[in-house]
Biopython code that builds the backbone (N, CA, C, O; Angstrom):
import numpy as np
from Bio.PDB.StructureBuilder import StructureBuilder

atoms = [
    (1, "MET", "N", (14.859, 65.419, 77.674)),
    (1, "MET", "CA", (15.463, 64.120, 78.059)),
    (1, "MET", "C", (15.014, 63.839, 79.435)),
    (1, "MET", "O", (14.981, 64.704, 80.310)),
    (2, "ASP", "N", (14.659, 62.578, 79.610)),
    (2, "ASP", "CA", (14.108, 62.157, 80.952)),
    (2, "ASP", "C", (15.251, 61.910, 81.965)),
    (2, "ASP", "O", (16.425, 61.803, 81.613)),
    (3, "GLU", "N", (14.868, 61.835, 83.125)),
    (3, "GLU", "CA", (15.794, 61.754, 84.273)),
    (3, "GLU", "C", (16.634, 60.581, 84.172)),
    (3, "GLU", "O", (17.847, 60.669, 84.363)),
    (4, "GLN", "N", (15.985, 59.334, 83.844)),
    (4, "GLN", "CA", (16.796, 58.081, 83.798)),
    (4, "GLN", "C", (17.915, 58.196, 82.809)),
    (4, "GLN", "O", (19.040, 57.824, 83.144)),
    (5, "LYS", "N", (17.686, 58.692, 81.598)),
    (5, "LYS", "CA", (18.631, 58.848, 80.599)),
    (5, "LYS", "C", (19.756, 59.774, 80.991)),
    (5, "LYS", "O", (20.930, 59.520, 80.721)),
    (6, "ARG", "N", (19.371, 60.832, 81.623)),
    (6, "ARG", "CA", (20.281, 61.855, 82.067)),
    (6, "ARG", "C", (21.282, 61.174, 83.128)),
    (6, "ARG", "O", (22.497, 61.351, 83.047)),
    (7, "ASN", "N", (20.721, 60.427, 84.072)),
    (7, "ASN", "CA", (21.570, 59.858, 85.068)),
    (7, "ASN", "C", (22.491, 58.775, 84.461)),
    (7, "ASN", "O", (23.612, 58.621, 84.947)),
    (8, "ALA", "N", (22.081, 58.031, 83.440)),
    (8, "ALA", "CA", (22.827, 56.990, 82.834)),
    (8, "ALA", "C", (24.030, 57.700, 82.034)),
    (8, "ALA", "O", (25.162, 57.216, 82.041)),
    (9, "LEU", "N", (23.726, 58.805, 81.388)),
    (9, "LEU", "CA", (24.759, 59.525, 80.649)),
    (9, "LEU", "C", (25.759, 60.214, 81.618)),
    (9, "LEU", "O", (26.953, 60.297, 81.334)),
    (10, "ARG", "N", (25.236, 60.705, 82.770)),
    (10, "ARG", "CA", (26.160, 61.236, 83.813)),
    (10, "ARG", "C", (27.082, 60.129, 84.306)),
    (10, "ARG", "O", (28.279, 60.368, 84.458)),
    (11, "GLY", "N", (26.598, 58.990, 84.548)),
    (11, "GLY", "CA", (27.369, 57.817, 84.988)),
    (11, "GLY", "C", (28.445, 57.526, 84.027)),
    (11, "GLY", "O", (29.612, 57.359, 84.380)),
    (12, "PHE", "N", (28.000, 57.461, 82.694)),
    (12, "PHE", "CA", (29.154, 57.114, 81.623)),
    (12, "PHE", "C", (30.168, 58.200, 81.589)),
    (12, "PHE", "O", (31.369, 57.959, 81.469)),
    (13, "LEU", "N", (29.652, 59.460, 81.701)),
    (13, "LEU", "CA", (30.627, 60.582, 81.752)),
    (13, "LEU", "C", (31.681, 60.462, 82.875)),
    (13, "LEU", "O", (32.873, 60.697, 82.678)),
    (14, "GLN", "N", (31.181, 60.091, 84.032)),
    (14, "GLN", "CA", (32.013, 59.926, 85.193)),
    (14, "GLN", "C", (32.960, 58.780, 85.033)),
    (14, "GLN", "O", (34.125, 58.884, 85.418)),
    (15, "ILE", "N", (32.531, 57.766, 84.515)),
    (15, "ILE", "CA", (33.392, 56.564, 84.197)),
    (15, "ILE", "C", (34.443, 57.054, 83.205)),
    (15, "ILE", "O", (35.630, 56.855, 83.464)),
    (16, "GLY", "N", (34.106, 57.643, 82.156)),
    (16, "GLY", "CA", (35.039, 58.144, 81.139)),
    (16, "GLY", "C", (36.168, 59.029, 81.725)),
    (16, "GLY", "O", (37.354, 58.878, 81.430)),
    (17, "ILE", "N", (35.712, 59.934, 82.554)),
    (17, "ILE", "CA", (36.614, 60.828, 83.186)),
    (17, "ILE", "C", (37.579, 60.024, 84.097)),
    (17, "ILE", "O", (38.797, 60.186, 84.010)),
    (18, "PHE", "N", (37.055, 59.215, 84.913)),
    (18, "PHE", "CA", (37.923, 58.416, 85.751)),
    (18, "PHE", "C", (38.958, 57.468, 85.074)),
    (18, "PHE", "O", (40.101, 57.302, 85.500)),
    (19, "ILE", "N", (38.447, 56.882, 84.005)),
    (19, "ILE", "CA", (39.362, 55.934, 83.292)),
    (19, "ILE", "C", (40.381, 56.775, 82.485)),
    (19, "ILE", "O", (41.555, 56.410, 82.418)),
    (20, "GLY", "N", (39.940, 57.905, 81.866)),
    (20, "GLY", "CA", (40.853, 58.541, 81.086)),
    (20, "GLY", "C", (41.910, 59.403, 82.031)),
    (20, "GLY", "O", (43.083, 59.577, 81.701)),
    (21, "GLY", "N", (41.375, 59.872, 83.146)),
    (21, "GLY", "CA", (42.271, 60.669, 84.053)),
    (21, "GLY", "C", (43.257, 59.757, 84.616)),
    (21, "GLY", "O", (44.442, 60.089, 84.612)),
    (22, "THR", "N", (42.857, 58.556, 85.135)),
    (22, "THR", "CA", (43.885, 57.736, 85.752)),
    (22, "THR", "C", (44.829, 57.217, 84.752)),
    (22, "THR", "O", (45.990, 57.019, 85.112)),
    (23, "GLY", "N", (44.482, 56.976, 83.555)),
    (23, "GLY", "CA", (45.327, 56.515, 82.521)),
    (23, "GLY", "C", (46.293, 57.596, 82.155)),
    (23, "GLY", "O", (47.464, 57.334, 81.883)),
    (24, "LEU", "N", (45.825, 58.772, 82.148)),
    (24, "LEU", "CA", (46.742, 59.958, 81.746)),
    (24, "LEU", "C", (47.774, 60.123, 82.897)),
    (24, "LEU", "O", (48.967, 60.299, 82.650)),
    (25, "VAL", "N", (47.305, 60.065, 84.103)),
    (25, "VAL", "CA", (48.229, 60.226, 85.244)),
    (25, "VAL", "C", (49.365, 59.070, 85.278)),
    (25, "VAL", "O", (50.547, 59.278, 85.551)),
    (26, "LEU", "N", (48.856, 57.949, 84.988)),
    (26, "LEU", "CA", (49.766, 56.757, 84.994)),
    (26, "LEU", "C", (50.698, 56.795, 83.893)),
    (26, "LEU", "O", (51.821, 56.318, 84.057)),
    (27, "ALA", "N", (50.348, 57.329, 82.742)),
    (27, "ALA", "CA", (51.282, 57.539, 81.607)),
    (27, "ALA", "C", (52.382, 58.443, 81.867)),
    (27, "ALA", "O", (53.404, 58.346, 81.187)),
    (28, "PHE", "N", (52.275, 59.362, 82.832)),
    (28, "PHE", "CA", (53.280, 60.192, 83.087)),
    (28, "PHE", "C", (54.181, 59.619, 84.312)),
    (28, "PHE", "O", (55.300, 60.081, 84.535)),
    (29, "ILE", "N", (53.636, 58.627, 85.052)),
    (29, "ILE", "CA", (54.388, 57.995, 86.105)),
    (29, "ILE", "C", (55.247, 56.733, 85.591)),
    (29, "ILE", "O", (56.357, 56.491, 86.066)),
    (30, "GLU", "N", (54.698, 56.005, 84.662)),
    (30, "GLU", "CA", (55.332, 54.801, 84.259)),
    (30, "GLU", "C", (56.496, 55.020, 83.219)),
    (30, "GLU", "O", (56.419, 55.964, 82.431)),
    (31, "PRO", "N", (57.538, 54.191, 83.206)),
    (31, "PRO", "CA", (58.584, 54.323, 82.293)),
    (31, "PRO", "C", (58.113, 54.165, 80.884)),
    (31, "PRO", "O", (57.202, 53.373, 80.644)),
    (32, "ARG", "N", (58.692, 54.889, 79.905)),
    (32, "ARG", "CA", (58.117, 54.768, 78.557)),
    (32, "ARG", "C", (58.438, 53.442, 77.915)),
    (32, "ARG", "O", (57.756, 53.119, 76.943)),
    (33, "ASP", "N", (59.347, 52.670, 78.316)),
    (33, "ASP", "CA", (59.598, 51.454, 77.702)),
    (33, "ASP", "C", (58.886, 50.223, 78.340)),
    (33, "ASP", "O", (59.259, 49.079, 78.082)),
    (34, "SER", "N", (57.901, 50.479, 79.138)),
    (34, "SER", "CA", (57.277, 49.406, 79.884)),
    (34, "SER", "C", (55.829, 49.054, 79.218)),
    (34, "SER", "O", (55.224, 49.885, 78.540)),
    (35, "PRO", "N", (55.396, 47.905, 79.444)),
    (35, "PRO", "CA", (54.030, 47.571, 78.916)),
    (35, "PRO", "C", (52.904, 48.374, 79.616)),
    (35, "PRO", "O", (51.828, 48.610, 79.068)),
    (36, "GLU", "N", (53.250, 48.802, 80.944)),
    (36, "GLU", "CA", (52.254, 49.551, 81.695)),
    (36, "GLU", "C", (51.949, 50.907, 81.037)),
    (36, "GLU", "O", (50.829, 51.418, 81.032)),
    (37, "PHE", "N", (53.097, 51.465, 80.461)),
    (37, "PHE", "CA", (52.856, 52.789, 79.794)),
    (37, "PHE", "C", (51.926, 52.616, 78.616)),
    (37, "PHE", "O", (51.029, 53.431, 78.399)),
    (38, "VAL", "N", (52.140, 51.539, 77.839)),
    (38, "VAL", "CA", (51.116, 51.331, 76.731)),
    (38, "VAL", "C", (49.767, 51.189, 77.147)),
    (38, "VAL", "O", (48.855, 51.772, 76.561)),
    (39, "LEU", "N", (49.577, 50.409, 78.179)),
    (39, "LEU", "CA", (48.196, 50.187, 78.659)),
    (39, "LEU", "C", (47.617, 51.496, 79.263)),
    (39, "LEU", "O", (46.423, 51.770, 79.144)),
    (40, "SER", "N", (48.517, 52.309, 79.925)),
    (40, "SER", "CA", (47.981, 53.617, 80.468)),
    (40, "SER", "C", (47.578, 54.555, 79.367)),
    (40, "SER", "O", (46.602, 55.291, 79.511)),
    (41, "VAL", "N", (48.315, 54.550, 78.249)),
    (41, "VAL", "CA", (47.952, 55.379, 77.172)),
    (41, "VAL", "C", (46.728, 54.976, 76.546)),
    (41, "VAL", "O", (45.872, 55.810, 76.251)),
    (42, "CYS", "N", (46.573, 53.606, 76.298)),
    (42, "CYS", "CA", (45.353, 53.075, 75.766)),
    (42, "CYS", "C", (44.079, 53.385, 76.659)),
    (42, "CYS", "O", (43.029, 53.766, 76.140)),
    (43, "SER", "N", (44.218, 53.206, 77.998)),
    (43, "SER", "CA", (43.048, 53.545, 78.766)),
    (43, "SER", "C", (42.801, 54.959, 78.844)),
    (43, "SER", "O", (41.657, 55.315, 79.126)),
    (44, "ALA", "N", (43.760, 55.889, 78.622)),
    (44, "ALA", "CA", (43.485, 57.373, 78.612)),
    (44, "ALA", "C", (42.751, 57.537, 77.284)),
    (44, "ALA", "O", (41.774, 58.286, 77.274)),
    (45, "ALA", "N", (43.094, 56.956, 76.235)),
    (45, "ALA", "CA", (42.420, 57.078, 74.879)),
    (45, "ALA", "C", (41.006, 56.587, 75.019)),
    (45, "ALA", "O", (40.074, 57.268, 74.591)),
    (46, "MET", "N", (40.815, 55.416, 75.607)),
    (46, "MET", "CA", (39.386, 54.851, 75.834)),
    (46, "MET", "C", (38.575, 55.889, 76.610)),
    (46, "MET", "O", (37.470, 56.272, 76.228)),
    (47, "GLY", "N", (39.149, 56.301, 77.661)),
    (47, "GLY", "CA", (38.357, 57.317, 78.557)),
    (47, "GLY", "C", (37.984, 58.516, 77.728)),
    (47, "GLY", "O", (36.838, 58.960, 77.792)),
    (48, "ALA", "N", (38.907, 59.070, 76.942)),
    (48, "ALA", "CA", (38.610, 60.227, 76.157)),
    (48, "ALA", "C", (37.583, 59.938, 75.151)),
    (48, "ALA", "O", (36.700, 60.767, 74.932)),
    (49, "ALA", "N", (37.638, 58.746, 74.481)),
    (49, "ALA", "CA", (36.545, 58.397, 73.501)),
    (49, "ALA", "C", (35.237, 58.225, 74.101)),
    (49, "ALA", "O", (34.219, 58.469, 73.453)),
    (50, "LEU", "N", (35.200, 57.803, 75.346)),
    (50, "LEU", "CA", (33.881, 57.621, 76.107)),
    (50, "LEU", "C", (33.335, 58.967, 76.339)),
    (50, "LEU", "O", (32.144, 59.188, 76.125)),
    (51, "VAL", "N", (34.181, 59.932, 76.788)),
    (51, "VAL", "CA", (33.672, 61.284, 77.189)),
    (51, "VAL", "C", (33.194, 61.891, 75.847)),
    (51, "VAL", "O", (32.111, 62.477, 75.867)),
    (52, "VAL", "N", (33.855, 61.818, 74.726)),
    (52, "VAL", "CA", (33.475, 62.358, 73.494)),
    (52, "VAL", "C", (32.177, 61.768, 73.088)),
    (52, "VAL", "O", (31.290, 62.498, 72.646)),
    (53, "ALA", "N", (32.018, 60.515, 73.209)),
    (53, "ALA", "CA", (30.773, 59.836, 72.743)),
    (53, "ALA", "C", (29.595, 60.263, 73.614)),
    (53, "ALA", "O", (28.492, 60.425, 73.091)),
    (54, "VAL", "N", (29.777, 60.446, 74.887)),
    (54, "VAL", "CA", (28.673, 60.926, 75.781)),
    (54, "VAL", "C", (28.359, 62.385, 75.419)),
    (54, "VAL", "O", (27.182, 62.745, 75.397)),
    (55, "ALA", "N", (29.399, 63.283, 75.122)),
    (55, "ALA", "CA", (29.091, 64.546, 74.737)),
    (55, "ALA", "C", (28.245, 64.666, 73.449)),
    (55, "ALA", "O", (27.318, 65.468, 73.335)),
    (56, "VAL", "N", (28.662, 63.757, 72.436)),
    (56, "VAL", "CA", (27.890, 63.728, 71.280)),
    (56, "VAL", "C", (26.425, 63.329, 71.542)),
    (56, "VAL", "O", (25.513, 63.984, 71.038)),
    (57, "MET", "N", (26.193, 62.261, 72.326)),
    (57, "MET", "CA", (24.855, 61.864, 72.555)),
    (57, "MET", "C", (24.082, 62.924, 73.312)),
    (57, "MET", "O", (22.866, 62.991, 73.130)),
    (58, "ILE", "N", (24.689, 63.766, 74.154)),
    (58, "ILE", "CA", (23.951, 64.777, 74.933)),
    (58, "ILE", "C", (23.704, 65.838, 73.939)),
    (58, "ILE", "O", (22.605, 66.388, 74.007)),
    (59, "ARG", "N", (24.543, 66.230, 73.014)),
    (59, "ARG", "CA", (24.234, 67.310, 72.084)),
    (59, "ARG", "C", (23.032, 66.882, 71.110)),
    (59, "ARG", "O", (22.150, 67.673, 70.776)),
    (60, "ARG", "N", (23.090, 65.626, 70.715)),
    (60, "ARG", "CA", (22.050, 65.071, 69.786)),
    (60, "ARG", "C", (20.647, 65.034, 70.401)),
    (60, "ARG", "O", (19.639, 65.215, 69.717)),
    (61, "SER", "N", (20.620, 64.789, 71.731)),
    (61, "SER", "CA", (19.356, 64.603, 72.390)),
    (61, "SER", "C", (18.709, 65.860, 72.887)),
    (61, "SER", "O", (17.523, 65.851, 73.220)),
    (62, "VAL", "N", (19.433, 66.921, 72.949)),
    (62, "VAL", "CA", (18.910, 68.165, 73.339)),
    (62, "VAL", "C", (18.122, 68.892, 72.296)),
    (62, "VAL", "O", (17.627, 69.990, 72.550)),
]
sb = StructureBuilder()
sb.init_structure("model")
sb.init_model(0)
sb.init_chain("A")
sb.init_seg("    ")
for serial, (resi, resn, name, xyz) in enumerate(atoms, 1):
    if name == "N":
        sb.init_residue(resn, " ", resi, " ")
    sb.init_atom(name, np.array(xyz, "f"), 0.0, 1.0, " ", f" {name:<3s}", serial, name[0])
structure = sb.get_structure()
């Protein structure tokens, strides 16, 4: 895998960890009956999906 693709995947992985991590932290802070809780859980799921997608792409390209 060339360096440009590796850097792009690393960037997507960092974005996924940031989005998923902050969503997960906020899910524990926000009250469960608020709309912010739902958005936090959704953003944690999107971050996790992005991390999994990057991991699959890395496995397939190696």
